[in-house]
C-alpha positions as CSV (number, residue, x, y, z in Angstrom):
1,X,113.0,152.5,147.0
2,X,111.5,151.5,150.7
3,X,111.8,147.2,149.9
4,X,115.5,148.3,147.7
5,X,116.5,150.3,151.2
6,X,115.6,146.8,153.3
7,X,116.7,144.7,151.1
8,X,119.9,146.6,151.6
9,X,119.8,147.1,155.0
10,X,119.7,142.5,155.5
11,X,122.1,141.6,152.6
12,X,124.6,144.1,154.7
13,X,123.5,142.3,157.4
14,X,124.6,139.1,156.1
15,X,127.7,140.1,155.5
16,X,128.7,142.5,158.3
17,X,127.1,139.3,160.7
18,X,130.5,138.0,161.5
19,X,131.6,141.8,162.4
20,X,129.1,142.5,165.2
21,X,130.1,141.7,168.9
22,X,127.4,142.5,171.0
23,X,128.6,145.6,172.6
24,X,125.0,146.6,171.9
25,X,122.2,145.1,171.6
26,X,121.3,143.5,168.0
27,X,118.5,145.5,167.4
28,X,120.4,148.5,167.5
29,X,123.2,147.5,164.9
30,X,120.6,146.4,162.5
31,X,119.0,149.7,163.0
32,X,122.3,151.5,162.4
33,X,122.7,149.6,159.2
34,X,119.9,151.5,158.0
35,X,120.4,154.9,158.8
36,X,123.2,154.0,157.3
37,X,122.1,152.5,154.4
38,X,119.3,154.9,154.1
39,X,121.9,158.3,154.9
40,X,124.3,156.7,151.8
41,X,121.1,157.1,149.3
42,X,120.0,160.4,150.3
43,X,124.1,161.6,149.6
44,X,123.2,159.6,146.0
45,X,119.8,160.6,144.9
46,X,120.4,163.9,146.2
47,X,123.1,164.5,143.6
48,X,121.2,163.1,140.6
49,X,118.6,165.2,139.8
50,X,114.8,163.2,138.9
51,X,113.2,165.3,136.1
52,X,110.7,163.8,133.9
53,X,110.2,163.7,130.0
54,X,107.5,166.2,130.4
55,X,108.8,168.2,132.6
56,X,111.9,168.3,130.5
57,X,109.9,169.1,127.0
58,X,108.6,172.3,129.4
59,X,112.1,173.7,129.6
60,X,113.0,177.0,128.7
61,X,114.8,176.9,125.1
62,X,118.1,178.6,127.3
63,X,118.4,175.3,129.9
64,X,118.5,173.1,127.3
65,X,121.0,174.5,125.1
66,X,122.9,174.1,128.6
67,X,121.9,170.9,129.6
68,X,122.5,169.3,125.8
69,X,126.4,171.6,126.2
70,X,126.7,169.9,129.8
71,X,126.0,165.9,128.5
72,X,128.2,167.0,125.0
73,X,131.0,167.6,127.5
74,X,131.1,164.5,129.7
């Protein structure tokens, strides 16, 4: 995940380079981009649940039925 976030940071750096006007140091600007990428990742990952297949198999039957019903509605 860290490598992917780093890649996205440097991709954004390359695409946003024309917007750097020198009002702050380059390191500060790069850190701001990296921080925003990380915050976006945290926001996105908090909306999705990470559950392994083994954990899914061990769920009580009621929870399995609720999840199946929800998936059918989508």
